[in-house]
N, C-alpha and C positions, 0 to 999 in steps of 0.2 A: 266340236262336241259330237259325241257318239251316243246313240240310244239303241236299245235292243229289246225285243220281245222274243220269247221262245216258249211255246205252249204245246201241250200234248193234244189239244183238241178233244175229240171224242174217243181217241185211242187209249189203250191201257198204259202205254209208255211213250215217251218222246224220243223218237229215233233221229231227231235233228241235232246237230252240233254247230257251234259257231266259235270264232276266234277273233280277237282283237289284239294286235301287238303294235306298239309305237315305240320304236327304239332308235333314237337319233334321226337320221335321214331315211330310215327304212320303216315303212308303215304297211301293215298287213291286216286285211279284214276278209274273213271268209265265212261262208255258211255251207253246210252239207246236209243232205237229206238221205238217211238210210232208207233204201228202197222198201216200200211197204210190201208185205207178203214174203219177204226174204229173211231168212234167219239171221239174227244178230245184226240187224241194220244199225242199231244204236252203237255197236262196237265199230262197224265200218266207218260211220260218219265221224266218230271221235278219233279213230286212227288217222283218217284222212287229214283232219285239221291239225292234229299233233305232228304228223310226219311232215306235212307241207310247211308248217311254221318253221320247223328246224331247217328244212331245205332252203326255204326262201330267205332266211336270215343270212345265208351264205351264197346267194344266187347272183349271177351277173344280170345286168339290166338289159336283157335281150329276149326276144320272143323264143328263140331256140332254147335258151337256158330254162325258161319257164316251162316249155313243153317237156323238156328232159326231166325236170323236177317232178312234174305231175305224172309222167310215165314211170319214174322210179317209185313214186308213191303207189301207183297202181300195182307194180310188181310186188311190193311189200305186202299189200293187201291180199293179193293172190296167194302169196306164201302163207299168210295167216289163215287162209281158207282150209288148211289141213286141220286147224283147230276149230274154226267157225265156218263150216261148209256153206257155200252159197251167199255169203254176205256181200253186199254191194252198196254203193252210195253215189249220189251226185256230188258235185263240188262247184262252187263259184267264188270268185274273189276279186278284190281290188288291191293292187300293190303300188306302193311308191318306193322305187328302187333308185337311189341316188336322185337324179332330177327328172326321172321319167315316171309316167303313170301308166299302169297296165290293168286290164281286166282279163279274166280267163274263166272258162267254164267247161264242165263235162256234164252232160245231162240236161235237165230242165229247170234247175235252180238258176235264178236270173240276177243280173245287175242292171239297174237303171241309172243313168246319169241325167239329172234333172237340173235345168237352168231356167230361172224365172218362171217356175211352175210348168215347164214344158219338157218332155222327154227328148233329149238330144242324142241319146245313144242307148241301145239295149243289146245285151248279148243274145245270140241265136240259140234257141233250144235244140237239143238232140232228141227230138220226139216225132212221132207220126203226125200229129196235127200241125206241127210247125213246118214240116216238109210239105204238107198239103197246102198250107198258106203260102209258102214261097213259090209253089207251083201254080198259084192263082186258082186253086180248086175250092178253097174256103176263104172266107173273110178273116181278117186279123182277130176281130172280136169273137169269132167262133172257136178259137183255140181254147178259151177258158172253159167252155162247156162241152167240148167235143167228146164223143163216147170213147175215143182212143187216146185221151189226153195223158193217161198214165203209162202209155207204151213208149219206153225209151229205146233209142238207138245206140246210146253210149252211156256207160257208167263205170266208175272205178270198181274193179273186181269182176268185170264181165268177160274180158279177154286179155290176151297177152299185151297188146298195144292198143291204146285208146286214142281217138281223135280229140285233140285239145284245141278249143277255140282260144286264141290269144289276140288281144287288141291293144295297140298303143293309143292312149287317150289324150285328147287336147282338153286340158282342164283350166277352168277359170276359178277365181278365188271364192266366189259365192255358190259354186256348184254343190248340189246335194246328191249323194249316192244312196240308192236303196238296194241292198243285197238280200235276196229273199228266196225261200223255198216255195214250191208250188202251192202248198197249203195256204200261203199268204197271198201270192200275186194273182191266183185264179179268181179271187173275189173282185179284182179291180181292173179298170180300163184307163185309157190315156187321160181322160178328163178328171180322173180321181187324183191325179198328181198336181193339180193346179195350185193347191195350197202347200205343196211340199217345197218350201222355200227356206232360205237361210234364216236362222234364229226362230223358226217355227217348226223345226223338225220333230221335237218331242210331242207337241200338240197334235201335229199331223199323224204321228204314229199312234198316239192314244185314240184319236178318232177312228183310225182303221181297225184297231183292236176291238173297239166298241162295236163297229159295224160287223165284224166277224162274229162277235158274241150275239148280236141281235139277230143274225141270220139263223142261229139256233139249228145248225145243220147236224143231224144225228150221225152223218158220215164225215164230219169235219176231220181232216187230216191234221197231223202235227203241223205247226206253222212257226216259222222263224223269220225275223227281219232285223237286219243290222243297218242302221242309218248313220251315214258319215257326212258331217258338215265341217267346213273349215279345214280341209285336208292340208292346206298350206301352213296352218298355224303350228 
Protein backbone atom coordinates (compact mmCIF):
# COMPACT_ATOMS: atom_id res chain seq x y z
CA UNK A 1 0.00 0.00 0.00
CA UNK A 2 1.11 3.55 -0.77
CA UNK A 3 0.17 6.75 1.04
CA UNK A 4 0.95 10.37 0.15
CA UNK A 5 0.73 13.85 1.58
CA UNK A 6 1.78 16.96 -0.35
CA UNK A 7 1.02 20.34 1.21
CA UNK A 8 2.02 23.93 0.48
CA UNK A 9 2.72 24.75 4.14
CA UNK A 10 2.82 28.51 4.65
CA UNK A 11 3.91 29.18 1.06
CA UNK A 12 1.65 30.64 -1.62
CA UNK A 13 2.03 27.63 -3.91
CA UNK A 14 3.26 24.04 -3.63
CA UNK A 15 6.47 23.64 -5.59
CA UNK A 16 6.75 19.93 -4.70
CA UNK A 17 5.76 17.15 -7.09
CA UNK A 18 5.51 13.39 -6.69
CA UNK A 19 5.00 10.33 -8.85
CA UNK A 20 3.80 6.78 -8.28
CA UNK A 21 3.84 4.24 -11.11
CA UNK A 22 3.35 0.49 -10.75
CA UNK A 23 3.46 -1.26 -14.09
CA UNK A 24 4.08 -4.99 -14.02
CA UNK A 25 7.55 -5.69 -12.63
CA UNK A 26 8.55 -2.01 -12.81
CA UNK A 27 7.67 0.23 -9.87
CA UNK A 28 8.63 3.90 -9.61
CA UNK A 29 8.13 6.27 -6.69
CA UNK A 30 9.55 9.81 -6.68
CA UNK A 31 9.35 13.17 -4.96
CA UNK A 32 10.82 16.46 -6.15
CA UNK A 33 11.18 19.84 -4.47
CA UNK A 34 11.33 22.91 -6.69
CA UNK A 35 14.01 25.03 -5.04
CA UNK A 36 12.54 27.84 -2.98
CA UNK A 37 13.44 31.32 -4.12
CA UNK A 38 14.05 30.19 -7.69
CA UNK A 39 11.58 31.03 -10.42
CA UNK A 40 9.23 28.30 -11.64
CA UNK A 41 10.25 25.73 -9.06
CA UNK A 42 6.87 24.05 -9.42
CA UNK A 43 7.49 23.61 -13.16
CA UNK A 44 10.97 22.16 -12.58
CA UNK A 45 9.74 19.59 -10.06
CA UNK A 46 6.83 18.54 -12.28
CA UNK A 47 9.11 18.24 -15.31
CA UNK A 48 11.60 16.14 -13.34
CA UNK A 49 9.02 13.56 -12.26
CA UNK A 50 7.35 13.43 -15.69
CA UNK A 51 10.59 13.13 -17.66
CA UNK A 52 12.11 10.56 -15.32
CA UNK A 53 8.96 8.45 -15.26
CA UNK A 54 9.16 8.08 -19.03
CA UNK A 55 12.90 7.36 -18.95
CA UNK A 56 12.74 4.83 -16.11
CA UNK A 57 9.97 2.84 -17.78
CA UNK A 58 12.54 2.02 -20.47
CA UNK A 59 15.63 1.89 -18.23
CA UNK A 60 18.07 -0.97 -17.71
CA UNK A 61 18.46 -2.24 -14.15
CA UNK A 62 21.92 -0.78 -13.56
CA UNK A 63 23.38 2.15 -11.64
CA UNK A 64 24.92 3.59 -14.81
CA UNK A 65 21.57 3.57 -16.62
CA UNK A 66 19.88 5.34 -13.70
CA UNK A 67 22.58 8.01 -13.58
CA UNK A 68 22.34 8.46 -17.34
CA UNK A 69 18.57 8.91 -17.14
CA UNK A 70 18.83 11.52 -14.38
CA UNK A 71 21.49 13.46 -16.28
CA UNK A 72 19.36 13.36 -19.44
CA UNK A 73 16.50 14.77 -17.39
CA UNK A 74 18.85 17.46 -16.09
CA UNK A 75 19.80 18.46 -19.64
CA UNK A 76 16.15 18.72 -20.64
CA UNK A 77 15.44 20.97 -17.66
CA UNK A 78 18.42 23.14 -18.60
CA UNK A 79 17.01 23.47 -22.13
CA UNK A 80 13.66 24.56 -20.67
CA UNK A 81 15.41 27.36 -18.78
CA UNK A 82 15.24 29.40 -21.98
CA UNK A 83 11.53 29.54 -21.23
CA UNK A 84 11.70 29.41 -17.41
CA UNK A 85 15.01 31.00 -16.37
CA UNK A 86 16.68 29.72 -13.23
CA UNK A 87 14.30 26.88 -12.40
CA UNK A 88 15.83 24.05 -10.36
CA UNK A 89 14.66 21.07 -8.36
CA UNK A 90 15.79 18.25 -6.13
CA UNK A 91 14.74 14.67 -6.89
CA UNK A 92 14.63 11.42 -4.92
CA UNK A 93 13.20 8.06 -5.82
CA UNK A 94 12.74 4.36 -5.24
CA UNK A 95 12.84 2.03 -8.25
CA UNK A 96 12.04 -1.63 -8.75
CA UNK A 97 13.50 -2.60 -12.11
CA UNK A 98 13.08 -6.28 -12.90
CA UNK A 99 14.23 -8.00 -9.69
CA UNK A 100 16.47 -5.23 -8.36
CA UNK A 101 15.66 -2.36 -6.03
CA UNK A 102 17.33 1.04 -6.32
CA UNK A 103 17.31 4.39 -4.57
CA UNK A 104 18.63 7.60 -6.12
CA UNK A 105 18.73 11.28 -5.26
CA UNK A 106 20.02 14.69 -6.24
CA UNK A 107 19.83 17.41 -3.60
CA UNK A 108 18.38 17.08 -0.10
CA UNK A 109 15.11 15.26 -0.68
CA UNK A 110 15.49 11.92 1.09
CA UNK A 111 14.58 8.25 1.03
CA UNK A 112 14.48 6.28 4.27
CA UNK A 113 14.29 2.49 4.36
CA UNK A 114 12.65 1.45 7.63
CA UNK A 115 12.67 -2.10 9.00
CA UNK A 116 10.88 -2.97 12.25
CA UNK A 117 10.74 0.71 13.16
CA UNK A 118 14.45 1.35 12.60
CA UNK A 119 16.13 3.22 9.75
CA UNK A 120 18.39 0.71 7.98
CA UNK A 121 19.27 2.97 5.05
CA UNK A 122 19.06 6.67 4.17
CA UNK A 123 20.18 8.57 1.09
CA UNK A 124 22.99 11.12 1.48
CA UNK A 125 22.05 14.79 1.08
CA UNK A 126 23.87 17.10 -1.30
CA UNK A 127 23.85 19.99 1.17
CA UNK A 128 26.25 22.06 3.27
CA UNK A 129 25.18 20.73 6.69
CA UNK A 130 25.29 17.13 5.49
CA UNK A 131 28.89 17.62 4.39
CA UNK A 132 29.65 19.09 7.83
CA UNK A 133 28.04 16.05 9.47
CA UNK A 134 30.04 13.60 7.33
CA UNK A 135 33.20 15.51 8.30
CA UNK A 136 32.31 15.11 12.02
CA UNK A 137 31.98 18.88 12.43
CA UNK A 138 28.33 18.76 13.52
CA UNK A 139 26.11 16.02 14.92
CA UNK A 140 23.55 14.23 12.76
CA UNK A 141 20.61 15.79 14.61
CA UNK A 142 22.00 19.27 13.97
CA UNK A 143 21.35 18.94 10.22
CA UNK A 144 17.63 19.58 10.72
CA UNK A 145 18.09 23.01 12.27
CA UNK A 146 21.42 24.15 10.83
CA UNK A 147 21.45 27.72 9.52
CA UNK A 148 22.77 26.54 6.13
CA UNK A 149 20.36 23.61 5.75
CA UNK A 150 18.86 25.14 2.58
CA UNK A 151 22.22 25.50 0.82
CA UNK A 152 22.36 22.78 -1.83
CA UNK A 153 25.48 21.49 -3.57
CA UNK A 154 23.53 19.69 -6.31
CA UNK A 155 20.16 20.17 -8.02
CA UNK A 156 18.63 19.44 -11.41
CA UNK A 157 18.95 22.54 -13.55
CA UNK A 158 22.00 23.83 -11.74
CA UNK A 159 24.81 22.78 -14.12
CA UNK A 160 25.53 20.67 -17.20
CA UNK A 161 26.29 17.45 -15.30
CA UNK A 162 24.98 16.60 -11.86
CA UNK A 163 26.24 14.17 -9.25
CA UNK A 164 23.60 11.48 -8.86
CA UNK A 165 23.64 9.23 -5.80
CA UNK A 166 22.52 5.70 -6.78
CA UNK A 167 22.21 2.81 -4.34
CA UNK A 168 21.22 -0.83 -4.85
CA UNK A 169 19.04 -1.87 -1.93
CA UNK A 170 18.66 -5.11 0.00
CA UNK A 171 14.90 -5.23 0.57
CA UNK A 172 12.83 -7.39 2.94
CA UNK A 173 9.12 -7.99 2.43
CA UNK A 174 7.96 -5.86 5.40
CA UNK A 175 10.26 -2.89 4.76
CA UNK A 176 8.61 0.53 4.62
CA UNK A 177 10.05 3.37 2.52
CA UNK A 178 9.62 7.06 3.27
CA UNK A 179 10.36 9.36 0.32
CA UNK A 180 10.27 12.97 1.46
CA UNK A 181 11.19 16.56 0.70
CA UNK A 182 13.04 18.59 3.32
CA UNK A 183 9.89 20.40 4.45
CA UNK A 184 8.78 17.04 5.84
CA UNK A 185 11.91 15.31 7.13
CA UNK A 186 13.42 18.34 8.88
CA UNK A 187 10.76 17.95 11.60
CA UNK A 188 11.74 14.39 12.49
CA UNK A 189 14.61 12.38 13.94
CA UNK A 190 15.53 8.68 14.00
CA UNK A 191 13.29 7.80 16.95
CA UNK A 192 10.28 9.32 15.17
CA UNK A 193 10.30 6.33 12.80
CA UNK A 194 9.73 3.73 15.53
CA UNK A 195 6.04 3.36 14.62
CA UNK A 196 6.65 3.40 10.88
CA UNK A 197 5.97 -0.30 10.40
CA UNK A 198 4.11 -2.44 7.90
CA UNK A 199 0.31 -2.06 8.02
CA UNK A 200 0.66 1.08 10.16
CA UNK A 201 1.99 3.33 7.39
CA UNK A 202 -1.08 5.55 6.96
CA UNK A 203 -1.55 6.05 10.70
CA UNK A 204 2.13 6.99 11.02
CA UNK A 205 1.89 9.47 8.15
CA UNK A 206 -1.27 11.06 9.62
CA UNK A 207 0.51 11.43 12.96
CA UNK A 208 3.43 13.21 11.29
CA UNK A 209 1.16 15.52 9.31
CA UNK A 210 -0.59 16.44 12.54
CA UNK A 211 2.76 17.11 14.23
CA UNK A 212 3.78 19.49 11.44
CA UNK A 213 0.45 21.28 11.74
CA UNK A 214 0.78 21.60 15.52
CA UNK A 215 4.23 23.14 15.12
CA UNK A 216 2.41 26.08 13.46
CA UNK A 217 5.60 27.32 11.83
CA UNK A 218 4.99 30.59 9.92
CA UNK A 219 7.97 29.69 7.71
CA UNK A 220 6.80 26.13 6.99
CA UNK A 221 8.03 25.04 3.59
CA UNK A 222 6.08 22.91 1.13
CA UNK A 223 6.23 19.31 2.31
CA UNK A 224 5.68 15.99 0.58
CA UNK A 225 5.99 12.40 1.74
CA UNK A 226 5.37 9.23 -0.26
CA UNK A 227 5.11 6.10 1.89
CA UNK A 228 5.65 2.73 0.20
CA UNK A 229 4.84 -0.51 1.98
CA UNK A 230 4.65 -4.00 0.57
CA UNK A 231 6.76 -3.30 -2.50
CA UNK A 232 6.93 -7.04 -3.19
CA UNK A 233 3.14 -7.25 -3.56
